[in-house]
CHARMM internal coordinates of N, CA and C (Angstrom, degrees):
IC EDIT
DIST 1 N 1 CA 1.4490
DIST 1 CA 1 C 1.5167
ANGL 1 N 1 CA 1 C 108.94
DIST 1 C 2 N 1.3138
ANGL 1 CA 1 C 2 N 115.86
DIHE 1 N 1 CA 1 C 2 N 141.94
DIST 2 N 2 CA 1.4578
ANGL 1 C 2 N 2 CA 119.33
DIHE 1 CA 1 C 2 N 2 CA 178.21
DIST 2 CA 2 C 1.5267
ANGL 2 N 2 CA 2 C 109.02
DIHE 1 C 2 N 2 CA 2 C -122.01
DIST 2 C 3 N 1.3145
ANGL 2 CA 2 C 3 N 114.88
DIHE 2 N 2 CA 2 C 3 N 153.20
DIST 3 N 3 CA 1.4491
ANGL 2 C 3 N 3 CA 121.95
DIHE 2 CA 2 C 3 N 3 CA -178.17
DIST 3 CA 3 C 1.5173
ANGL 3 N 3 CA 3 C 109.57
DIHE 2 C 3 N 3 CA 3 C -124.40
DIST 3 C 4 N 1.3281
ANGL 3 CA 3 C 4 N 115.86
DIHE 3 N 3 CA 3 C 4 N 150.82
DIST 4 N 4 CA 1.4555
ANGL 3 C 4 N 4 CA 120.41
DIHE 3 CA 3 C 4 N 4 CA 173.15
DIST 4 CA 4 C 1.5310
ANGL 4 N 4 CA 4 C 108.40
DIHE 3 C 4 N 4 CA 4 C -74.68
DIST 4 C 5 N 1.3158
ANGL 4 CA 4 C 5 N 117.21
DIHE 4 N 4 CA 4 C 5 N 165.83
DIST 5 N 5 CA 1.4667
ANGL 4 C 5 N 5 CA 121.24
DIHE 4 CA 4 C 5 N 5 CA 177.03
DIST 5 CA 5 C 1.5339
ANGL 5 N 5 CA 5 C 109.26
DIHE 4 C 5 N 5 CA 5 C -60.31
DIST 5 C 6 N 1.3235
ANGL 5 CA 5 C 6 N 116.58
DIHE 5 N 5 CA 5 C 6 N -40.60
DIST 6 N 6 CA 1.4731
ANGL 5 C 6 N 6 CA 120.65
DIHE 5 CA 5 C 6 N 6 CA 178.36
DIST 6 CA 6 C 1.5224
ANGL 6 N 6 CA 6 C 110.30
DIHE 5 C 6 N 6 CA 6 C -58.37
DIST 6 C 7 N 1.3269
ANGL 6 CA 6 C 7 N 116.87
DIHE 6 N 6 CA 6 C 7 N -46.78
DIST 7 N 7 CA 1.4633
ANGL 6 C 7 N 7 CA 121.01
DIHE 6 CA 6 C 7 N 7 CA 178.54
DIST 7 CA 7 C 1.5253
ANGL 7 N 7 CA 7 C 111.49
DIHE 6 C 7 N 7 CA 7 C -63.35
DIST 7 C 8 N 1.3251
ANGL 7 CA 7 C 8 N 116.27
DIHE 7 N 7 CA 7 C 8 N -43.26
DIST 8 N 8 CA 1.4646
ANGL 7 C 8 N 8 CA 120.03
DIHE 7 CA 7 C 8 N 8 CA -179.61
DIST 8 CA 8 C 1.5228
ANGL 8 N 8 CA 8 C 111.33
DIHE 7 C 8 N 8 CA 8 C -60.49
DIST 8 C 9 N 1.3392
ANGL 8 CA 8 C 9 N 116.61
DIHE 8 N 8 CA 8 C 9 N -43.63
DIST 9 N 9 CA 1.4589
ANGL 8 C 9 N 9 CA 119.74
DIHE 8 CA 8 C 9 N 9 CA -179.97
DIST 9 CA 9 C 1.5249
ANGL 9 N 9 CA 9 C 110.09
DIHE 8 C 9 N 9 CA 9 C -63.77
DIST 9 C 10 N 1.3274
ANGL 9 CA 9 C 10 N 116.81
DIHE 9 N 9 CA 9 C 10 N -46.53
DIST 10 N 10 CA 1.4621
ANGL 9 C 10 N 10 CA 121.32
DIHE 9 CA 9 C 10 N 10 CA 179.41
DIST 10 CA 10 C 1.5289
ANGL 10 N 10 CA 10 C 111.18
DIHE 9 C 10 N 10 CA 10 C -58.98
DIST 10 C 11 N 1.3205
ANGL 10 CA 10 C 11 N 117.10
DIHE 10 N 10 CA 10 C 11 N -49.11
DIST 11 N 11 CA 1.4696
ANGL 10 C 11 N 11 CA 121.45
DIHE 10 CA 10 C 11 N 11 CA -178.76
DIST 11 CA 11 C 1.5239
ANGL 11 N 11 CA 11 C 110.56
DIHE 10 C 11 N 11 CA 11 C -62.63
DIST 11 C 12 N 1.3242
ANGL 11 CA 11 C 12 N 116.78
DIHE 11 N 11 CA 11 C 12 N -42.61
DIST 12 N 12 CA 1.4674
ANGL 11 C 12 N 12 CA 120.42
DIHE 11 CA 11 C 12 N 12 CA 179.98
DIST 12 CA 12 C 1.5172
ANGL 12 N 12 CA 12 C 111.16
DIHE 11 C 12 N 12 CA 12 C -61.31
DIST 12 C 13 N 1.3369
ANGL 12 CA 12 C 13 N 117.08
DIHE 12 N 12 CA 12 C 13 N -47.76
DIST 13 N 13 CA 1.4655
ANGL 12 C 13 N 13 CA 120.39
DIHE 12 CA 12 C 13 N 13 CA -179.79
DIST 13 CA 13 C 1.5209
ANGL 13 N 13 CA 13 C 110.53
DIHE 12 C 13 N 13 CA 13 C -62.04
DIST 13 C 14 N 1.3125
ANGL 13 CA 13 C 14 N 117.21
DIHE 13 N 13 CA 13 C 14 N -46.72
DIST 14 N 14 CA 1.4688
ANGL 13 C 14 N 14 CA 121.04
DIHE 13 CA 13 C 14 N 14 CA -177.54
DIST 14 CA 14 C 1.5319
ANGL 14 N 14 CA 14 C 111.81
DIHE 13 C 14 N 14 CA 14 C -68.10
DIST 14 C 15 N 1.3254
ANGL 14 CA 14 C 15 N 117.29
DIHE 14 N 14 CA 14 C 15 N -28.20
DIST 15 N 15 CA 1.4634
ANGL 14 C 15 N 15 CA 120.62
DIHE 14 CA 14 C 15 N 15 CA 175.02
DIST 15 CA 15 C 1.5225
ANGL 15 N 15 CA 15 C 110.06
DIHE 14 C 15 N 15 CA 15 C -66.40
DIST 15 C 16 N 1.3158
ANGL 15 CA 15 C 16 N 115.88
DIHE 15 N 15 CA 15 C 16 N -39.40
DIST 16 N 16 CA 1.4640
ANGL 15 C 16 N 16 CA 120.77
DIHE 15 CA 15 C 16 N 16 CA -178.84
DIST 16 CA 16 C 1.5285
ANGL 16 N 16 CA 16 C 112.45
DIHE 15 C 16 N 16 CA 16 C -77.04
DIST 16 C 17 N 1.3499
ANGL 16 CA 16 C 17 N 116.46
DIHE 16 N 16 CA 16 C 17 N -33.90
DIST 17 N 17 CA 1.4615
ANGL 16 C 17 N 17 CA 120.73
DIHE 16 CA 16 C 17 N 17 CA 179.41
DIST 17 CA 17 C 1.5224
ANGL 17 N 17 CA 17 C 107.63
DIHE 16 C 17 N 17 CA 17 C -159.00
DIST 17 C 18 N 1.3203
ANGL 17 CA 17 C 18 N 115.96
DIHE 17 N 17 CA 17 C 18 N 104.35
DIST 18 N 18 CA 1.4675
ANGL 17 C 18 N 18 CA 121.26
DIHE 17 CA 17 C 18 N 18 CA -175.45
DIST 18 CA 18 C 1.5245
ANGL 18 N 18 CA 18 C 112.75
DIHE 17 C 18 N 18 CA 18 C -62.14
DIST 18 C 19 N 1.3233
ANGL 18 CA 18 C 19 N 118.01
DIHE 18 N 18 CA 18 C 19 N -21.34
DIST 19 N 19 CA 1.4672
ANGL 18 C 19 N 19 CA 121.35
DIHE 18 CA 18 C 19 N 19 CA -177.89
DIST 19 CA 19 C 1.5236
ANGL 19 N 19 CA 19 C 113.96
DIHE 18 C 19 N 19 CA 19 C -95.58
DIST 19 C 20 N 1.3086
ANGL 19 CA 19 C 20 N 118.00
DIHE 19 N 19 CA 19 C 20 N -1.00
DIST 20 N 20 CA 1.4677
ANGL 19 C 20 N 20 CA 121.27
DIHE 19 CA 19 C 20 N 20 CA -177.59
DIST 20 CA 20 C 1.5263
ANGL 20 N 20 CA 20 C 110.39
DIHE 19 C 20 N 20 CA 20 C -69.80
DIST 20 C 21 N 1.3309
ANGL 20 CA 20 C 21 N 115.51
DIHE 20 N 20 CA 20 C 21 N 139.92
DIST 21 N 21 CA 1.4569
ANGL 20 C 21 N 21 CA 121.87
DIHE 20 CA 20 C 21 N 21 CA 176.81
DIST 21 CA 21 C 1.5211
ANGL 21 N 21 CA 21 C 108.74
DIHE 20 C 21 N 21 CA 21 C -131.26
DIST 21 C 22 N 1.3246
ANGL 21 CA 21 C 22 N 115.81
DIHE 21 N 21 CA 21 C 22 N 146.44
DIST 22 N 22 CA 1.4553
ANGL 21 C 22 N 22 CA 120.66
DIHE 21 CA 21 C 22 N 22 CA -174.86
DIST 22 CA 22 C 1.5150
ANGL 22 N 22 CA 22 C 110.27
DIHE 21 C 22 N 22 CA 22 C -155.53
DIST 22 C 23 N 1.3164
ANGL 22 CA 22 C 23 N 115.32
DIHE 22 N 22 CA 22 C 23 N 166.47
DIST 23 N 23 CA 1.4563
ANGL 22 C 23 N 23 CA 122.62
DIHE 22 CA 22 C 23 N 23 CA 169.25
DIST 23 CA 23 C 1.5247
ANGL 23 N 23 CA 23 C 107.41
DIHE 22 C 23 N 23 CA 23 C -138.60
DIST 23 C 24 N 1.3098
ANGL 23 CA 23 C 24 N 116.09
DIHE 23 N 23 CA 23 C 24 N 158.24
DIST 24 N 24 CA 1.4576
ANGL 23 C 24 N 24 CA 121.76
DIHE 23 CA 23 C 24 N 24 CA 172.58
DIST 24 CA 24 C 1.5101
ANGL 24 N 24 CA 24 C 108.03
DIHE 23 C 24 N 24 CA 24 C -152.68
DIST 24 C 25 N 1.2972
ANGL 24 CA 24 C 25 N 115.68
DIHE 24 N 24 CA 24 C 25 N 158.82
DIST 25 N 25 CA 1.4585
ANGL 24 C 25 N 25 CA 121.72
DIHE 24 CA 24 C 25 N 25 CA 178.64
DIST 25 CA 25 C 1.5190
ANGL 25 N 25 CA 25 C 108.16
DIHE 24 C 25 N 25 CA 25 C -105.18
DIST 25 C 26 N 1.3104
ANGL 25 CA 25 C 26 N 115.71
DIHE 25 N 25 CA 25 C 26 N 136.41
DIST 26 N 26 CA 1.4629
ANGL 25 C 26 N 26 CA 119.27
DIHE 25 CA 25 C 26 N 26 CA 178.47
DIST 26 CA 26 C 1.5148
ANGL 26 N 26 CA 26 C 111.42
DIHE 25 C 26 N 26 CA 26 C 85.93
DIST 26 C 27 N 1.3162
ANGL 26 CA 26 C 27 N 114.43
DIHE 26 N 26 CA 26 C 27 N -144.43
DIST 27 N 27 CA 1.4608
ANGL 26 C 27 N 27 CA 120.99
DIHE 26 CA 26 C 27 N 27 CA -177.71
DIST 27 CA 27 C 1.5229
ANGL 27 N 27 CA 27 C 111.30
DIHE 26 C 27 N 27 CA 27 C -79.85
DIST 27 C 28 N 1.3251
ANGL 27 CA 27 C 28 N 117.07
DIHE 27 N 27 CA 27 C 28 N 156.04
DIST 28 N 28 CA 1.4629
ANGL 27 C 28 N 28 CA 119.56
DIHE 27 CA 27 C 28 N 28 CA 176.00
DIST 28 CA 28 C 1.5227
ANGL 28 N 28 CA 28 C 110.31
DIHE 27 C 28 N 28 CA 28 C -63.87
DIST 28 C 29 N 1.3166
ANGL 28 CA 28 C 29 N 116.33
DIHE 28 N 28 CA 28 C 29 N 151.22
DIST 29 N 29 CA 1.4616
ANGL 28 C 29 N 29 CA 119.40
DIHE 28 CA 28 C 29 N 29 CA -176.84
DIST 29 CA 29 C 1.5273
ANGL 29 N 29 CA 29 C 113.02
DIHE 28 C 29 N 29 CA 29 C -66.86
DIST 29 C 30 N 1.3364
ANGL 29 CA 29 C 30 N 114.34
DIHE 29 N 29 CA 29 C 30 N 137.93
DIST 30 N 30 CA 1.4648
ANGL 29 C 30 N 30 CA 121.12
DIHE 29 CA 29 C 30 N 30 CA 175.39
DIST 30 CA 30 C 1.5218
ANGL 30 N 30 CA 30 C 111.25
DIHE 29 C 30 N 30 CA 30 C -125.27
DIST 30 C 31 N 1.3403
ANGL 30 CA 30 C 31 N 115.74
DIHE 30 N 30 CA 30 C 31 N -2.15
DIST 31 N 31 CA 1.4641
ANGL 30 C 31 N 31 CA 121.09
DIHE 30 CA 30 C 31 N 31 CA 177.39
DIST 31 CA 31 C 1.5229
ANGL 31 N 31 CA 31 C 108.29
DIHE 30 C 31 N 31 CA 31 C -134.73
DIST 31 C 32 N 1.3137
ANGL 31 CA 31 C 32 N 116.15
DIHE 31 N 31 CA 31 C 32 N 164.95
DIST 32 N 32 CA 1.4613
ANGL 31 C 32 N 32 CA 119.74
DIHE 31 CA 31 C 32 N 32 CA 178.33
DIST 32 CA 32 C 1.5308
ANGL 32 N 32 CA 32 C 110.79
DIHE 31 C 32 N 32 CA 32 C -63.95
DIST 32 C 33 N 1.3115
ANGL 32 CA 32 C 33 N 116.70
DIHE 32 N 32 CA 32 C 33 N -37.25
DIST 33 N 33 CA 1.4657
ANGL 32 C 33 N 33 CA 119.99
DIHE 32 CA 32 C 33 N 33 CA 178.88
DIST 33 CA 33 C 1.5316
ANGL 33 N 33 CA 33 C 110.82
DIHE 32 C 33 N 33 CA 33 C -60.61
DIST 33 C 34 N 1.3315
ANGL 33 CA 33 C 34 N 116.31
DIHE 33 N 33 CA 33 C 34 N -45.51
DIST 34 N 34 CA 1.4663
ANGL 33 C 34 N 34 CA 120.36
DIHE 33 CA 33 C 34 N 34 CA 177.78
DIST 34 CA 34 C 1.5307
ANGL 34 N 34 CA 34 C 110.67
DIHE 33 C 34 N 34 CA 34 C -66.42
DIST 34 C 35 N 1.3263
ANGL 34 CA 34 C 35 N 116.97
DIHE 34 N 34 CA 34 C 35 N -39.28
DIST 35 N 35 CA 1.4670
ANGL 34 C 35 N 35 CA 121.81
DIHE 34 CA 34 C 35 N 35 CA 178.22
DIST 35 CA 35 C 1.5250
ANGL 35 N 35 CA 35 C 110.60
DIHE 34 C 35 N 35 CA 35 C -58.50
DIST 35 C 36 N 1.3187
ANGL 35 CA 35 C 36 N 117.01
DIHE 35 N 35 CA 35 C 36 N -37.32
DIST 36 N 36 CA 1.4638
ANGL 35 C 36 N 36 CA 120.96
DIHE 35 CA 35 C 36 N 36 CA -179.41
DIST 36 CA 36 C 1.5184
ANGL 36 N 36 CA 36 C 112.69
DIHE 35 C 36 N 36 CA 36 C -66.85
DIST 36 C 37 N 1.3238
ANGL 36 CA 36 C 37 N 118.26
DIHE 36 N 36 CA 36 C 37 N -11.74
DIST 37 N 37 CA 1.4645
ANGL 36 C 37 N 37 CA 122.45
DIHE 36 CA 36 C 37 N 37 CA 177.48
DIST 37 CA 37 C 1.5223
ANGL 37 N 37 CA 37 C 113.25
DIHE 36 C 37 N 37 CA 37 C -96.59
DIST 37 C 38 N 1.3208
ANGL 37 CA 37 C 38 N 117.34
DIHE 37 N 37 CA 37 C 38 N 2.05
DIST 38 N 38 CA 1.4605
ANGL 37 C 38 N 38 CA 121.09
DIHE 37 CA 37 C 38 N 38 CA 175.96
DIST 38 CA 38 C 1.5250
ANGL 38 N 38 CA 38 C 108.19
DIHE 37 C 38 N 38 CA 38 C -70.59
DIST 38 C 39 N 1.3241
ANGL 38 CA 38 C 39 N 116.41
DIHE 38 N 38 CA 38 C 39 N 137.39
DIST 39 N 39 CA 1.4631
ANGL 38 C 39 N 39 CA 122.26
DIHE 38 CA 38 C 39 N 39 CA 177.28
DIST 39 CA 39 C 1.5267
ANGL 39 N 39 CA 39 C 108.47
DIHE 38 C 39 N 39 CA 39 C -98.18
DIST 39 C 40 N 1.3096
ANGL 39 CA 39 C 40 N 115.72
DIHE 39 N 39 CA 39 C 40 N 114.23
DIST 40 N 40 CA 1.4630
ANGL 39 C 40 N 40 CA 121.10
DIHE 39 CA 39 C 40 N 40 CA -177.68
DIST 40 CA 40 C 1.5247
ANGL 40 N 40 CA 40 C 109.85
DIHE 39 C 40 N 40 CA 40 C -91.09
DIST 40 C 41 N 1.3166
ANGL 40 CA 40 C 41 N 115.92
DIHE 40 N 40 CA 40 C 41 N 124.36
DIST 41 N 41 CA 1.4598
ANGL 40 C 41 N 41 CA 121.44
DIHE 40 CA 40 C 41 N 41 CA -179.54
DIST 41 CA 41 C 1.5265
ANGL 41 N 41 CA 41 C 107.64
DIHE 40 C 41 N 41 CA 41 C -85.02
DIST 41 C 42 N 1.3282
ANGL 41 CA 41 C 42 N 115.45
DIHE 41 N 41 CA 41 C 42 N 119.15
DIST 42 N 42 CA 1.4636
ANGL 41 C 42 N 42 CA 120.08
DIHE 41 CA 41 C 42 N 42 CA -176.03
DIST 42 CA 42 C 1.5256
ANGL 42 N 42 CA 42 C 112.89
DIHE 41 C 42 N 42 CA 42 C -108.72
DIST 42 C 43 N 1.3189
ANGL 42 CA 42 C 43 N 116.86
DIHE 42 N 42 CA 42 C 43 N -3.91
DIST 43 N 43 CA 1.4598
ANGL 42 C 43 N 43 CA 120.44
DIHE 42 CA 42 C 43 N 43 CA 179.19
DIST 43 CA 43 C 1.5153
ANGL 43 N 43 CA 43 C 110.22
DIHE 42 C 43 N 43 CA 43 C 165.99
DIST 43 C 44 N 1.3440
ANGL 43 CA 43 C 44 N 115.73
DIHE 43 N 43 CA 43 C 44 N -167.22
DIST 44 N 44 CA 1.4552
ANGL 43 C 44 N 44 CA 122.12
DIHE 43 CA 43 C 44 N 44 CA 176.29
DIST 44 CA 44 C 1.5231
ANGL 44 N 44 CA 44 C 108.53
DIHE 43 C 44 N 44 CA 44 C -131.39
DIST 44 C 45 N 1.3277
ANGL 44 CA 44 C 45 N 115.53
DIHE 44 N 44 CA 44 C 45 N 150.71
DIST 45 N 45 CA 1.4580
ANGL 44 C 45 N 45 CA 119.34
DIHE 44 CA 44 C 45 N 45 CA 179.42
DIST 45 CA 45 C 1.5224
ANGL 45 N 45 CA 45 C 110.33
DIHE 44 C 45 N 45 CA 45 C -92.26
DIST 45 C 46 N 1.3253
ANGL 45 CA 45 C 46 N 116.29
DIHE 45 N 45 CA 45 C 46 N -173.27
DIST 46 N 46 CA 1.4606
ANGL 45 C 46 N 46 CA 121.01
DIHE 45 CA 45 C 46 N 46 CA -176.63
DIST 46 CA 46 C 1.5249
ANGL 46 N 46 CA 46 C 113.19
DIHE 45 C 46 N 46 CA 46 C -65.72
DIST 46 C 47 N 1.3293
ANGL 46 CA 46 C 47 N 117.48
DIHE 46 N 46 CA 46 C 47 N -20.31
DIST 47 N 47 CA 1.4659
ANGL 46 C 47 N 47 CA 120.60
DIHE 46 CA 46 C 47 N 47 CA 175.77
DIST 47 CA 47 C 1.5353
ANGL 47 N 47 CA 47 C 111.70
DIHE 46 C 47 N 47 CA 47 C -94.53
DIST 47 C 48 N 1.3312
ANGL 47 CA 47 C 48 N 115.79
DIHE 47 N 47 CA 47 C 48 N 12.48
DIST 48 N 48 CA 1.4691
ANGL 47 C 48 N 48 CA 121.91
DIHE 47 CA 47 C 48 N 48 CA 178.68
DIST 48 CA 48 C 1.5330
ANGL 48 N 48 CA 48 C 112.48
DIHE 47 C 48 N 48 CA 48 C 66.31
DIST 48 C 49 N 1.3174
ANGL 48 CA 48 C 49 N 116.66
DIHE 48 N 48 CA 48 C 49 N 26.68
DIST 49 N 49 CA 1.4742
ANGL 48 C 49 N 49 CA 121.34
DIHE 48 CA 48 C 49 N 49 CA 176.12
DIST 49 CA 49 C 1.5228
ANGL 49 N 49 CA 49 C 108.44
DIHE 48 C 49 N 49 CA 49 C -97.95
DIST 49 C 50 N 1.3162
ANGL 49 CA 49 C 50 N 115.46
DIHE 49 N 49 CA 49 C 50 N 147.68
DIST 50 N 50 CA 1.4616
ANGL 49 C 50 N 50 CA 120.18
DIHE 49 CA 49 C 50 N 50 CA -179.32
DIST 50 CA 50 C 1.5222
ANGL 50 N 50 CA 50 C 111.96
DIHE 49 C 50 N 50 CA 50 C -61.16
DIST 50 C 51 N 1.3159
ANGL 50 CA 50 C 51 N 114.86
DIHE 50 N 50 CA 50 C 51 N 142.46
DIST 51 N 51 CA 1.4591
ANGL 50 C 51 N 51 CA 122.56
DIHE 50 CA 50 C 51 N 51 CA 172.42
DIST 51 CA 51 C 1.5269
ANGL 51 N 51 CA 51 C 105.79
DIHE 50 C 51 N 51 CA 51 C -110.21
DIST 51 C 52 N 1.3240
ANGL 51 CA 51 C 52 N 115.96
DIHE 51 N 51 CA 51 C 52 N 131.86
DIST 52 N 52 CA 1.4620
ANGL 51 C 52 N 52 CA 120.96
DIHE 51 CA 51 C 52 N 52 CA -176.70
DIST 52 CA 52 C 1.5137
ANGL 52 N 52 CA 52 C 110.65
DIHE 51 C 52 N 52 CA 52 C -107.68
DIST 52 C 53 N 1.3205
ANGL 52 CA 52 C 53 N 115.72
DIHE 52 N 52 CA 52 C 53 N 149.58
DIST 53 N 53 CA 1.4505
ANGL 52 C 53 N 53 CA 120.88
DIHE 52 CA 52 C 53 N 53 CA 178.50
DIST 53 CA 53 C 1.5138
ANGL 53 N 53 CA 53 C 110.64
DIHE 52 C 53 N 53 CA 53 C -163.13
DIST 53 C 54 N 1.3031
ANGL 53 CA 53 C 54 N 115.52
DIHE 53 N 53 CA 53 C 54 N -157.42
DIST 54 N 54 CA 1.4624
ANGL 53 C 54 N 54 CA 121.56
DIHE 53 CA 53 C 54 N 54 CA -179.86
DIST 54 CA 54 C 1.5275
ANGL 54 N 54 CA 54 C 110.56
DIHE 53 C 54 N 54 CA 54 C -73.35
DIST 54 C 55 N 1.3352
ANGL 54 CA 54 C 55 N 116.29
DIHE 54 N 54 CA 54 C 55 N 152.99
DIST 55 N 55 CA 1.4643
ANGL 54 C 55 N 55 CA 118.64
DIHE 54 CA 54 C 55 N 55 CA 176.33
DIST 55 CA 55 C 1.5266
ANGL 55 N 55 CA 55 C 109.84
DIHE 54 C 55 N 55 CA 55 C -67.07
DIST 55 C 56 N 1.3285
ANGL 55 CA 55 C 56 N 117.11
DIHE 55 N 55 CA 55 C 56 N 158.29
DIST 56 N 56 CA 1.4642
ANGL 55 C 56 N 56 CA 119.15
DIHE 55 CA 55 C 56 N 56 CA 172.77
DIST 56 CA 56 C 1.5293
ANGL 56 N 56 CA 56 C 109.21
DIHE 55 C 56 N 56 CA 56 C -53.78
DIST 56 C 57 N 1.3069
ANGL 56 CA 56 C 57 N 117.00
DIHE 56 N 56 CA 56 C 57 N 146.41
DIST 57 N 57 CA 1.4697
ANGL 56 C 57 N 57 CA 121.42
DIHE 56 CA 56 C 57 N 57 CA -172.79
DIST 57 CA 57 C 1.5301
ANGL 57 N 57 CA 57 C 113.61
DIHE 56 C 57 N 57 CA 57 C -58.26
DIST 57 C 58 N 1.3099
ANGL 57 CA 57 C 58 N 117.72
DIHE 57 N 57 CA 57 C 58 N -27.96
DIST 58 N 58 CA 1.4690
ANGL 57 C 58 N 58 CA 119.72
DIHE 57 CA 57 C 58 N 58 CA -178.90
DIST 58 CA 58 C 1.5265
ANGL 58 N 58 CA 58 C 112.67
DIHE 57 C 58 N 58 CA 58 C -80.93
DIST 58 C 59 N 1.3200
ANGL 58 CA 58 C 59 N 117.63
DIHE 58 N 58 CA 58 C 59 N -5.41
DIST 59 N 59 CA 1.4601
ANGL 58 C 59 N 59 CA 120.62
DIHE 58 CA 58 C 59 N 59 CA -179.35
DIST 59 CA 59 C 1.5252
ANGL 59 N 59 CA 59 C 108.90
DIHE 58 C 59 N 59 CA 59 C -106.64
DIST 59 C 60 N 1.3177
ANGL 59 CA 59 C 60 N 115.16
DIHE 59 N 59 CA 59 C 60 N 99.40
DIST 60 N 60 CA 1.4602
ANGL 59 C 60 N 60 CA 122.23
DIHE 59 CA 59 C 60 N 60 CA 175.87
DIST 60 CA 60 C 1.5264
ANGL 60 N 60 CA 60 C 107.75
DIHE 59 C 60 N 60 CA 60 C -117.85
DIST 60 C 61 N 1.3219
ANGL 60 CA 60 C 61 N 116.64
DIHE 60 N 60 CA 60 C 61 N 162.67
DIST 61 N 61 CA 1.4526
ANGL 60 C 61 N 61 CA 118.83
DIHE 60 CA 60 C 61 N 61 CA 178.22
DIST 61 CA 61 C 1.5261
ANGL 61 N 61 CA 61 C 111.02
DIHE 60 C 61 N 61 CA 61 C -58.49
DIST 61 C 62 N 1.3169
ANGL 61 CA 61 C 62 N 116.77
DIHE 61 N 61 CA 61 C 62 N -42.35
DIST 62 N 62 CA 1.4677
ANGL 61 C 62 N 62 CA 120.26
DIHE 61 CA 61 C 62 N 62 CA -178.50
DIST 62 CA 62 C 1.5266
ANGL 62 N 62 CA 62 C 110.63
DIHE 61 C 62 N 62 CA 62 C -58.24
DIST 62 C 63 N 1.3167
ANGL 62 CA 62 C 63 N 117.02
DIHE 62 N 62 CA 62 C 63 N -45.01
DIST 63 N 63 CA 1.4688
ANGL 62 C 63 N 63 CA 120.52
DIHE 62 CA 62 C 63 N 63 CA -179.19
DIST 63 CA 63 C 1.5245
ANGL 63 N 63 CA 63 C 111.93
DIHE 62 C 63 N 63 CA 63 C -70.87
DIST 63 C 64 N 1.3335
ANGL 63 CA 63 C 64 N 116.69
DIHE 63 N 63 CA 63 C 64 N -39.70
DIST 64 N 64 CA 1.4643
ANGL 63 C 64 N 64 CA 120.00
DIHE 63 CA 63 C 64 N 64 CA 177.92
DIST 64 CA 64 C 1.5229
ANGL 64 N 64 CA 64 C 109.72
DIHE 63 C 64 N 64 CA 64 C -62.43
DIST 64 C 65 N 1.3166
ANGL 64 CA 64 C 65 N 117.03
DIHE 64 N 64 CA 64 C 65 N -47.59
DIST 65 N 65 CA 1.4715
ANGL 64 C 65 N 65 CA 121.27
DIHE 64 CA 64 C 65 N 65 CA 179.91
DIST 65 CA 65 C 1.5221
ANGL 65 N 65 CA 65 C 111.07
DIHE 64 C 65 N 65 CA 65 C -60.62
DIST 65 C 66 N 1.3164
ANGL 65 CA 65 C 66 N 116.33
DIHE 65 N 65 CA 65 C 66 N -40.89
DIST 66 N 66 CA 1.4650
ANGL 65 C 66 N 66 CA 120.90
DIHE 65 CA 65 C 66 N 66 CA 178.17
DIST 66 CA 66 C 1.5339
ANGL 66 N 66 CA 66 C 110.47
DIHE 65 C 66 N 66 CA 66 C -60.26
DIST 66 C 67 N 1.3200
ANGL 66 CA 66 C 67 N 116.55
DIHE 66 N 66 CA 66 C 67 N -45.15
DIST 67 N 67 CA 1.4683
ANGL 66 C 67 N 67 CA 120.25
DIHE 66 CA 66 C 67 N 67 CA 178.79
DIST 67 CA 67 C 1.5273
ANGL 67 N 67 CA 67 C 111.21
DIHE 66 C 67 N 67 CA 67 C -66.76
DIST 67 C 68 N 1.3227
ANGL 67 CA 67 C 68 N 117.02
DIHE 67 N 67 CA 67 C 68 N -39.85
DIST 68 N 68 CA 1.4677
ANGL 67 C 68 N 68 CA 120.29
DIHE 67 CA 67 C 68 N 68 CA 178.45
DIST 68 CA 68 C 1.5186
ANGL 68 N 68 CA 68 C 110.66
DIHE 67 C 68 N 68 CA 68 C -62.45
DIST 68 C 69 N 1.3208
ANGL 68 CA 68 C 69 N 116.94
DIHE 68 N 68 CA 68 C 69 N -39.90
DIST 69 N 69 CA 1.4664
ANGL 68 C 69 N 69 CA 121.69
DIHE 68 CA 68 C 69 N 69 CA -179.51
DIST 69 CA 69 C 1.5211
ANGL 69 N 69 CA 69 C 113.00
DIHE 68 C 69 N 69 CA 69 C -66.40
DIST 69 C 70 N 1.3179
ANGL 69 CA 69 C 70 N 117.03
DIHE 69 N 69 CA 69 C 70 N -23.15
DIST 70 N 70 CA 1.4648
ANGL 69 C 70 N 70 CA 121.33
DIHE 69 CA 69 C 70 N 70 CA 179.05
DIST 70 CA 70 C 1.5297
ANGL 70 N 70 CA 70 C 111.70
DIHE 69 C 70 N 70 CA 70 C -72.60
DIST 70 C 71 N 1.3441
ANGL 70 CA 70 C 71 N 115.90
DIHE 70 N 70 CA 70 C 71 N -23.89
DIST 71 N 71 CA 1.4520
ANGL 70 C 71 N 71 CA 119.72
DIHE 70 CA 70 C 71 N 71 CA -178.75
DIST 71 CA 71 C 1.5194
ANGL 71 N 71 CA 71 C 110.11
DIHE 70 C 71 N 71 CA 71 C -78.18
DIST 71 C 72 N 1.2771
ANGL 71 CA 71 C 72 N 117.07
DIHE 71 N 71 CA 71 C 72 N 150.55
DIST 72 N 72 CA 1.4579
ANGL 71 C 72 N 72 CA 121.34
DIHE 71 CA 71 C 72 N 72 CA -176.32
DIST 72 CA 72 C 1.5070
ANGL 72 N 72 CA 72 C 111.27
DIHE 71 C 72 N 72 CA 72 C -59.79
DIST 72 C 73 N 1.2925
ANGL 72 CA 72 C 73 N 114.74
DIHE 72 N 72 CA 72 C 73 N 141.75
DIST 73 N 73 CA 1.4599
ANGL 72 C 73 N 73 CA 122.21
DIHE 72 CA 72 C 73 N 73 CA -178.17
DIST 73 CA 73 C 1.5261
ANGL 73 N 73 CA 73 C 109.44
DIHE 72 C 73 N 73 CA 73 C -74.38
DIST 73 C 74 N 1.3480
ANGL 73 CA 73 C 74 N 114.37
DIHE 73 N 73 CA 73 C 74 N 141.63
DIST 74 N 74 CA 1.4761
ANGL 73 C 74 N 74 CA 118.45
DIHE 73 CA 73 C 74 N 74 CA 178.79
DIST 74 CA 74 C 1.5045
ANGL 74 N 74 CA 74 C 110.30
DIHE 73 C 74 N 74 CA 74 C -83.49
END
COOR INIT
IC SEED 1 N 1 CA 1 C
IC BUILD
C-alpha cells in the first residue's frame, strides 16, 4: 500500500499524538523548514475561533519524519 505525502504527514502526526490538530497552507511539509510553517491548533477562544501555538512536545520534525519514513514509499 502506498500513501500520499498528505496522508503520511497526517498518519505520522496522529501516531505521535492522536489529539493533535494543525493547519498548513499549500503542500504538506516534507522538510523541517516547511514543518516550521505548520499552524498547530492548541484550543479555541471565546468566539470559538482556533488558537494557535507550539506543537505538542512529542511532535518534532525529526519524529514526524521518522514516522513518515516508516510508511510504504509511493
